[in-house]
C-alpha positions in Angstrom: -0.1 0.1 0.1 1.5 3.6 -1.1 1.9 6.2 1.0 -1.4 8.2 -0.2 -3.3 5.1 0.3 -2.4 4.9 3.9 -3.3 8.4 4.4 -6.8 8.5 2.6 -7.5 4.8 4.0 -6.0 4.8 7.5 -8.3 2.2 9.5 -8.4 -1.4 9.2 -11.4 -3.1 7.5 -13.1 -4.4 10.7 -12.8 -0.5 12.4 -14.2 1.0 9.2 -17.2 -1.2 8.8 -17.7 -0.3 12.1 -17.9 3.2 11.8 -20.5 2.8 9.1 -22.9 0.6 10.9 -22.7 2.7 13.8 -23.1 5.9 11.6 -26.1 4.2 9.8 -27.7 3.4 13.3 -27.3 6.9 14.7 -29.1 8.2 11.4 -32.1 5.8 11.9 -32.6 6.8 15.4 -32.2 10.2 14.5 -34.9 9.6 12.0 -37.3 8.0 14.7 -37.5 11.3 16.7 -39.0 12.9 13.4 -36.9 15.8 13.8 -38.3 18.3 11.3 -40.3 21.0 12.3 -44.0 21.1 11.8 -43.9 23.9 9.7 -41.7 22.0 7.3 -43.7 18.5 7.5 -47.0 20.7 6.5 -45.1 21.6 3.6 -43.0 18.8 2.1 -45.5 16.0 3.2 -48.5 17.9 1.9 -47.3 19.3 -1.4 -48.7 16.2 -3.1 -52.0 17.4 -2.6 -51.6 20.0 -4.8 -51.2 20.2 -9.0 -47.3 20.9 -9.5 -46.0 24.5 -9.0 -49.5 25.4 -7.3 -49.4 28.8 -4.8 -52.3 27.0 -2.9 -49.3 25.1 -0.9 -48.4 27.0 1.9 -45.8 27.2 4.4 -46.1 27.4 8.4 -43.4 28.6 10.4 -43.7 29.5 13.8 -40.1 30.2 14.2 -40.4 33.3 12.0 -44.1 33.9 12.4 -45.0 32.9 8.9 -48.8 31.7 8.5 -50.3 31.1 5.2 -47.7 32.3 2.9 -48.1 30.7 -0.6 -45.0 28.3 -1.2 -45.2 26.1 -4.3 -42.4 23.5 -5.0 -40.3 25.1 -7.9 -38.9 22.1 -9.1 -38.5 20.1 -12.2 -40.7 17.1 -13.1 -37.9 14.5 -12.4 -38.0 15.8 -8.7 -41.8 15.6 -8.7 -41.8 11.9 -10.1 -39.5 10.9 -6.9 -41.0 12.6 -4.1 -44.4 12.7 -5.0 -45.0 8.8 -4.4 -43.0 8.5 -1.6 -44.6 11.7 0.5 -47.9 10.8 -0.1 -47.6 7.9 2.1 -46.2 9.7 5.1 -43.0 10.2 6.8 -42.2 6.5 7.3 -42.8 5.5 3.8 -40.6 8.4 2.8 -38.0 8.0 5.5 -37.3 4.7 5.2 -37.1 4.5 1.2 -34.5 7.0 1.5 -32.6 5.5 4.5 -32.1 2.2 2.2 -31.4 4.4 -0.6 -28.7 5.9 1.4 -27.4 2.4 2.7 -26.9 1.3 -0.5 -25.1 4.7 -1.8 -22.8 4.4 0.9 -22.0 0.9 0.3 -21.0 1.4 -3.6 -18.9 4.5 -2.3 -17.1 2.7 0.6 -16.4 -0.5 -1.7 -15.1 1.8 -4.7 -13.4 4.7 -3.2 -10.8 5.6 0.0 -12.2 5.8 3.4 -11.5 9.5 3.5 -14.1 10.3 0.9 -16.7 7.8 2.1 -16.1 9.6 5.2 -16.7 12.8 3.6 -20.1 11.4 1.5 -21.4 10.0 5.0 -21.3 13.8 6.3 -23.0 14.8 3.1 -25.7 12.1 3.7 -26.3 13.4 7.2 -27.1 16.6 6.3 -29.3 15.7 3.2 -31.1 12.7 4.8 -32.2 14.4 7.8 -31.6 18.1 7.6 -32.8 19.0 4.1 -34.5 16.0 2.4 -36.1 17.8 -0.3 -32.6 17.6 -1.9 -31.8 14.1 -1.0 -32.1 13.0 -4.9 -29.7 16.1 -6.0 -27.3 14.7 -3.4 -27.2 11.2 -4.8 -26.9 12.9 -8.6 -23.7 14.8 -7.0 -22.2 11.6 -5.4 -23.0 9.9 -8.7 -21.4 12.8 -10.9 -18.0 11.9 -9.9 -18.5 8.6 -11.9 -21.1 9.9 -14.5 -20.7 13.4 -15.0 -24.2 13.3 -17.0 -25.7 13.4 -13.5 -24.0 17.0 -12.4 -25.9 19.0 -15.0 -29.2 17.1 -14.5 -28.9 17.8 -10.6 -28.7 21.5 -11.3 -31.8 21.1 -14.2 -33.7 19.5 -11.1 -33.6 22.2 -9.0 -35.6 24.3 -11.7 -38.8 23.6 -13.2 -36.8 23.0 -16.4 -38.1 19.3 -16.8 -40.4 19.8 -19.0 -39.8 23.7 -19.6 -42.4 25.8 -17.6 -42.8 29.5 -19.0 -45.2 30.4 -16.2 -43.7 33.9 -15.2 -45.1 33.6 -11.7 -43.4 30.8 -11.0 -40.0 32.1 -12.0 -41.2 35.5 -10.4 -41.4 33.5 -6.9 -38.0 31.7 -7.3 -36.2 35.1 -7.9 -37.9 37.3 -5.8 -39.6 35.6 -2.8 -37.9 36.2 0.4 -38.2 32.9 2.1 -36.1 30.7 -0.6 -32.7 32.1 -2.5 -33.1 35.4 -0.6 -33.2 33.8 3.0 -30.2 33.9 4.8 -31.2 30.7 6.6 -30.5 29.2 3.3 -27.4 30.4 2.1 -25.6 27.6 4.2 -27.8 24.6 2.3 -26.8 26.3 -1.1 -23.0 26.7 -0.1 -23.3 22.8 0.6 -24.6 22.0 -2.6 -22.4 24.2 -4.5 -19.4 22.9 -2.9 -20.2 19.2 -3.0 -21.4 19.7 -6.8 -18.0 21.5 -7.9 -16.0 19.1 -5.6 -17.3 16.1 -7.7 -16.8 18.1 -11.0 -13.0 18.4 -9.7 -12.7 14.8 -8.8 -14.1 13.6 -11.8 -11.6 15.6 -14.0 -9.0 14.3 -11.5 -9.8 10.7 -12.0 -9.9 10.8 -15.7 -6.7 12.6 -16.0 -8.4 15.6 -17.5 -6.9 18.1 -15.0 -3.4 17.0 -15.9 -4.2 17.3 -19.7 -5.6 20.9 -19.0 -2.5 21.8 -17.1 0.0 20.7 -19.6 -2.4 22.3 -22.4 -2.3 25.6 -20.6 1.1 25.3 -20.0 2.4 24.7 -23.3 0.1 27.6 -24.7 1.5 30.0 -21.7 5.1 29.1 -23.0 4.7 29.1 -26.8 3.1 32.7 -26.2 5.9 33.9 -24.2 8.1 36.6 -26.0 11.2 35.1 -24.0 10.3 31.5 -25.6 12.3 32.5 -28.9 15.3 33.7 -26.8 15.5 30.3 -25.1 17.1 28.2 -27.9 19.7 31.1 -28.1 20.6 31.5 -24.6 21.0 27.7 -23.8 23.4 27.2 -26.9 26.8 26.9 -25.8 30.0 26.8 -27.9 30.8 29.0 -31.0 28.2 30.7 -33.1 27.0 28.5 -35.9 27.6 29.2 -39.7 23.6 28.5 -40.4 22.7 31.6 -41.7 19.0 30.8 -40.8 19.9 29.9 -37.1 21.9 33.3 -37.2 18.8 35.5 -38.1 16.8 33.7 -35.6 19.0 34.4 -32.5 19.7 37.9 -33.8 15.8 38.4 -33.7 15.4 39.1 -37.4 13.5 35.9 -38.2 10.0 36.3 -39.2 8.8 34.4 -36.8 9.8 36.3 -34.2 6.9 39.0 -33.3 8.6 42.6 -33.3 6.8 44.9 -31.3 8.0 48.0 -33.5 8.8 48.2 -37.2 12.2 48.4 -37.9 14.0 51.6 -39.3 14.7 52.1 -42.8 18.5 52.4 -43.4 19.4 56.1 -43.8 20.7 57.3 -47.2 24.4 58.1 -47.1 25.3 61.6 -46.1 26.5 63.6 -49.4 28.6 66.7 -48.8 27.1 69.7 -50.6 
């Protein structure tokens, strides 16, 4: 085992499996306490009673003293197709199903990636499974996107009414202007976690497939070739007496047509003739 492998996977198999089992046990215990607020439960587990994007769905938030505020669910039909049948049967149907999906995802990640990365995914799953269940499918797409990059743009599209396209200006006005979603400081931490995890999956996909090294080499070559000092390097590094080759001499003297000059050469002055 290499040094990097020992750093990223320091635990023996038994200890690491115990860590995973204890973490999943903690999750199911928290689910059993039903940690979501009554206002969130009213909104999330009741949206199936209304048509998609309906303003009849309201939010009840006693913490911020919000009662009866219209709060549609402005996500894609893909989001609705996953959440509608699960939330329709209540709290336990939804949470036990997503917990089973979470267990399967953690098992696949632990089997194919390092312990460090698995612990990172485990932390994310605590948040999206328990604190932000409306983004759990998004979380799964982000994790899968490290291996199948198609899921990364799909995750972004799923968060908006884009599948199929919805052109109702009312729902877009709600997305962009209502004070309880994008503009609510209480949601900024959630958006930050989503953005960072999405970006990290893209970065890891590029790293896993050697794209970062390719981009670095390509960028380095372009910068080097466009440097004004690049054409002088062969002359500076050359040792020994100057060569008799006229082309080489012209190149090193800077008179070659391949070397971009910042100003045109002055034409030769005519010889001075005495009056």
